[in-house]
C-alpha positions in Angstrom: 20.3 -29.9 31.9 16.9 -28.3 32.1 18.5 -24.8 32.2 20.5 -25.7 29.1 17.3 -26.8 27.2 15.5 -23.6 28.2 18.4 -21.4 26.9 18.5 -23.5 23.7 14.8 -23.0 23.1 15.1 -19.2 23.6 17.8 -19.1 21.1 16.0 -21.2 18.5 12.5 -19.5 18.6 13.6 -16.0 17.4 15.6 -17.6 14.6 12.6 -19.5 13.4 10.4 -16.4 13.4 12.9 -14.2 11.7 13.5 -16.7 9.0 10.0 -15.8 7.7 10.9 -12.2 7.0 13.6 -11.0 4.7 14.9 -7.5 4.3 15.9 -6.7 0.7 16.3 -4.0 -1.9 14.5 -3.9 -5.2 15.4 -1.6 -8.1 12.7 1.1 -8.3 12.0 4.1 -10.5 14.3 6.4 -8.6 16.8 4.1 -7.0 16.8 1.1 -4.6 13.5 0.4 -2.7 13.8 -0.9 0.8 11.4 -3.9 1.2 10.4 -6.7 3.5 9.4 -10.0 2.1 7.3 -11.9 4.6 6.4 -15.6 3.9 4.3 -18.2 5.6 6.3 -20.9 7.3 6.4 -24.4 6.0 4.7 -23.7 2.6 6.1 -24.3 -0.8 3.5 -22.4 -2.8 1.5 -19.4 -1.7 -0.3 -16.2 -2.8 1.5 -12.9 -2.3 0.2 -9.4 -1.6 2.1 -6.2 -2.4 1.5 -3.6 0.3 1.8 0.1 -0.5 2.1 2.8 2.2 0.7 6.3 2.1 1.9 9.9 1.5 5.0 10.7 3.7 4.6 7.3 5.5 6.6 4.1 5.2 6.4 0.3 5.3 6.5 0.3 9.1 3.0 1.8 9.5 1.2 -0.3 12.1 -1.7 -0.9 9.8 0.6 -2.4 7.2 2.6 -4.5 9.6 -0.6 -5.9 11.1 -1.8 -6.8 7.6 1.4 -8.5 6.7 1.3 -10.5 10.0 -2.3 -11.5 9.5 -1.6 -12.6 5.9 1.3 -14.7 7.0 -0.8 -16.4 9.7 -3.3 -17.2 6.9 -0.7 -18.7 4.6 -0.3 -15.7 2.4 3.1 -13.9 1.7 3.6 -10.2 1.4 6.1 -7.6 0.3 5.8 -4.2 1.9 8.2 -1.5 0.8 9.2 2.2 1.0 8.4 4.3 -2.1 11.2 6.4 -3.5 12.1 9.3 -1.2 10.4 7.6 1.8 11.7 5.5 4.7 14.9 3.6 3.9 14.5 3.8 0.1 16.7 5.9 -2.2 15.5 9.0 -4.0 14.5 12.6 -3.0 11.0 13.1 -1.6 10.7 16.3 -3.6 11.0 14.3 -6.8 8.3 11.9 -5.8 5.0 11.7 -7.9 2.1 9.3 -8.0 3.3 8.3 -11.4 6.8 7.3 -10.3 5.3 5.5 -7.3 3.2 3.5 -9.7 6.4 2.6 -11.5 8.0 1.6 -8.1 5.1 -0.7 -7.4 5.3 -2.3 -10.8 9.0 -3.0 -10.2 8.0 -4.7 -7.0 5.5 -6.7 -8.9 8.2 -7.8 -11.4 10.4 -8.9 -8.5 7.5 -10.9 -6.9 6.5 -12.5 -10.2 9.9 -14.0 -10.5 9.7 -15.8 -7.1 9.2 -19.5 -7.8 7.0 -20.1 -4.7 4.5 -17.4 -5.6 1.4 -18.7 -7.3 -0.5 -15.4 -7.7 -0.2 -11.7 -6.8 -2.6 -9.2 -5.3 -2.1 -5.6 -4.1 -3.2 -3.5 -1.1 -2.6 0.2 -0.3 -3.3 2.8 2.2 -4.1 6.5 1.4 -2.0 7.6 -1.6 -0.7 4.0 -1.7 -4.4 3.0 -2.3 -4.5 5.2 -5.4 -1.2 3.7 -6.6 -2.6 0.2 -5.9 -5.8 0.9 -7.8 -4.0 2.3 -10.8 -1.4 -0.5 -10.9 -4.3 -3.0 -10.9 -6.0 -1.2 -13.7 -2.8 -1.1 -15.7 -1.7 -4.7 -15.2 -5.3 -6.2 -15.2 -6.9 -9.1 -13.5 -4.8 -11.7 -15.2 -1.8 -10.4 -13.2 -3.4 -8.9 -10.1 -5.8 -11.3 -8.4 -7.5 -8.9 -5.9 -7.2 -5.4 -4.5 -7.7 -3.9 -1.1 -7.8 -0.1 -0.7 -7.6 1.4 2.8 -8.8 5.0 2.8 -7.7 5.5 -0.8 -6.8 9.1 -1.3 -8.4 9.8 -4.7 -9.0 13.3 -3.3 -5.4 14.1 -4.2 -6.4 15.1 -7.7 -9.2 17.4 -6.5 -6.9 18.9 -3.9 -4.2 19.6 -6.5 -6.8 21.4 -8.7 -8.0 23.4 -5.7 -4.4 24.4 -4.8 -4.5 22.8 -1.4 -2.0 20.3 0.0 -2.5 19.1 3.5 -3.9 22.5 4.4 -1.1 24.5 2.7 -2.5 26.6 -0.2 -0.9 27.7 -3.4 -1.7 28.9 -6.9 -3.0 25.8 -8.6 -2.6 27.4 -12.1 1.1 28.3 -11.4 2.4 25.9 -8.7 5.7 26.9 -6.9 8.9 24.9 -7.2 7.8 23.1 -4.1 5.2 23.3 -1.3 6.5 22.7 2.2 4.1 20.7 4.5 4.3 19.2 7.9 7.6 17.7 9.0 9.5 19.8 6.6 8.6 17.7 3.6 8.9 19.5 0.3 6.4 18.4 -2.3 7.7 19.2 -5.8 5.9 21.1 -8.6 5.9 18.0 -10.7 3.9 16.1 -8.1 1.2 18.8 -8.2 1.1 19.1 -12.0 0.9 15.3 -12.6 -1.8 15.0 -9.8 -4.0 17.6 -11.5 -4.4 15.4 -14.6 -4.1 12.0 -12.9 -6.6 9.6 -14.5 -7.3 7.8 -11.2 -10.7 6.3 -11.7 -10.3 6.0 -15.5 -7.3 3.7 -15.0 -8.6 1.8 -12.0 -11.9 0.9 -13.6 -10.0 -1.3 -16.1 -9.5 -3.8 -13.2 -12.1 -6.5 -13.3 -11.1 -8.6 -10.3 -12.4 -8.4 -6.7 -11.8 -5.1 -4.9 -12.4 -4.1 -1.3 -12.4 -0.5 0.0 -12.1 0.0 3.8 -12.7 3.5 5.0 -13.5 5.3 8.3 -16.5 7.7 8.4 -14.4 10.0 10.6 -11.8 10.5 7.9 -11.4 14.3 7.4 -8.4 14.0 5.1 -10.0 11.8 2.6 -13.8 11.6 2.9 -15.2 8.1 2.7 -17.3 9.1 -0.3 -14.1 8.5 -2.4 -14.3 4.8 -1.5 -18.0 4.9 -2.5 -16.8 6.3 -5.9 -14.4 3.4 -6.3 -17.2 0.9 -5.6 -19.1 2.4 -8.6 -16.3 1.8 -11.0 -15.3 -1.7 -9.8 -17.5 -4.5 -11.2 -16.7 -6.7 -8.2 -16.2 -3.9 -5.6 -17.4 -3.8 -2.0 -17.0 -1.2 0.7 -16.6 -1.7 4.5 -17.2 1.6 6.5 -15.8 1.9 10.0 -17.9 4.3 12.1 -16.0 7.3 13.4 -12.5 5.9 12.4 -10.0 8.4 11.1 -7.7 8.4 8.1 -4.8 6.5 9.7 -7.2 4.0 11.4 -5.7 5.2 14.6 -6.5 2.7 17.4 -8.3 0.5 14.8 -5.3 -0.7 12.9 -5.7 -4.3 13.9 -9.4 -4.3 13.0 -8.9 -2.8 9.6 -6.0 -5.1 8.8 -8.1 -8.1 9.8 -10.9 -7.0 7.5 -8.4 -6.7 4.6 -6.7 -10.0 5.4 -10.0 -11.9 5.6 -10.9 -10.4 2.2 -7.6 -11.8 0.7 -8.2 -15.2 2.3 -11.6 -15.4 0.7 -10.2 -14.4 -2.7 -6.9 -16.2 -2.7 -7.3 -19.4 -0.8 -10.2 -20.7 -2.9 
């Protein structure tokens, strides 16, 4: 009898845990977006955070998974998703631009806003996903986006595009090629470069009047932490948390950075 009960418990526990996560597809700007909706157990109404990954990454980045788990433990839902041309989402990576990633994120917002259990929505993003998150917040405003957390936000991407440098690969900024091939064989299209060169990052983000947190490592050589300091200047309710010596991906410090972001959302959303 005892052996039977143990087997029964082992069968039940995974089902209870998995019931809190739902794999789904959401209509995006360039096809279906693969997403994971993670909700707190036993709650009827809860805040939700949209989580945006970075350039060439996906929703399974350890930093983002840790953030989703920490939010769930605190009674906050999340949707993390793959942008077009990334991960399990549809679309061609070469057609990806920051502008169509913004549209992807807004489609995810529209989906989340229709969920009856969700009482308010916030947004978080890492690297290029941080730029997207900041601009979505600026476009939608504080009435729709409650709070924003940016992790190593890559506002440098506009400066890099103007310099003709993409992840160390150089090109003629005045006449970009059809595509620039970077690490992993990823082909970044001309449209990405040309839209990045005129992208109104801070001009759009500064329209957001809600609470904003920037988390950045001082050892980030891809996006210097000074870009987070620039975000702080434009956000009326902005704060910065610098992590000494930590790199762009928060390697080895994913749980620490995720905890800082989650605690920020708890302060802002669980009032």
